[in-house]
N, C-alpha and C positions, 0 to 999 in steps of 0.2 A: 538699655532701658532698665529702670529700677522696678523690681517685682514686689516691693513693699513700700509702705508709707509709715510715717510716725504713728498714724492711727491703727496700723495693723501689726506693729511690733508686739509680740506676746509678753509684755513686761510683767503681767500678773503671774505668768507661768515660769518666768526666769528666776533662777537662784540669785542670791547676792553676788556670788562669784561670777556668774554669767553677766550680770549687769555691769560689774566692775571691769570685766574683760572687754565688754562692748565700749565702755567709756574710754578705756585705754586705747582701743583700736581707732576710735573716732579722734581722740587727741593726737595720736601718732599721725593719722592721715592729715589732720589740720596743720601740724607742724611741718610736715614734709612737703605738702602741696601749696602751702600759703606762706612761704618764708618771707615774701615781700609785703605781707599784711602789716599795716601799721596800727598800733593800739591807739585808741582815742586820746587826745591831749589830756583829758581829765584823769586818765589812768596815771600818767606821769606826775601830774599835780598832786593827786591823792597820795601816791607813794612818797613823794618828797615831803609832804606834810606829815605823814606817819613817821618817816625817818627822823625828821626834826623833833617830833614829839618824843620819840625814843631817846634821841641823843640829849635832849635837855631835861630828861627825867619826868616829863609830864604824863607818862603812862607807866603802869606797873606790869610786870611780867610774872607769870606763874610757871612752875615746872610742868611739863606735859603730863606726868603721872597725876599730879594734883588736879589738873583740868579734866582729865579723863574720869577721875573719881567723882568730881562734881557733876559732870554731865550724866553719869550713870545713876545718880541719886534720883529717886522718884520725886516728882514735883507735887506740891500741894494743890488741890483743886481750887 
């Protein structure tokens, strides 16, 4: 029996590190116990579409450091 629910998880009291550790444990559990889970068809279609766009130059890529800097900039109201 589960002694907690999604509504009772103390998310507001958890640190970022605790939340990330929880996510990692959930992901690990999903990948170990659901190996036969099939992704929806649209996932493959979207990945193929994005790969084709990357291969034909229809999308531009930026270095990760540049993206991080941009995301850290305050946005105008």
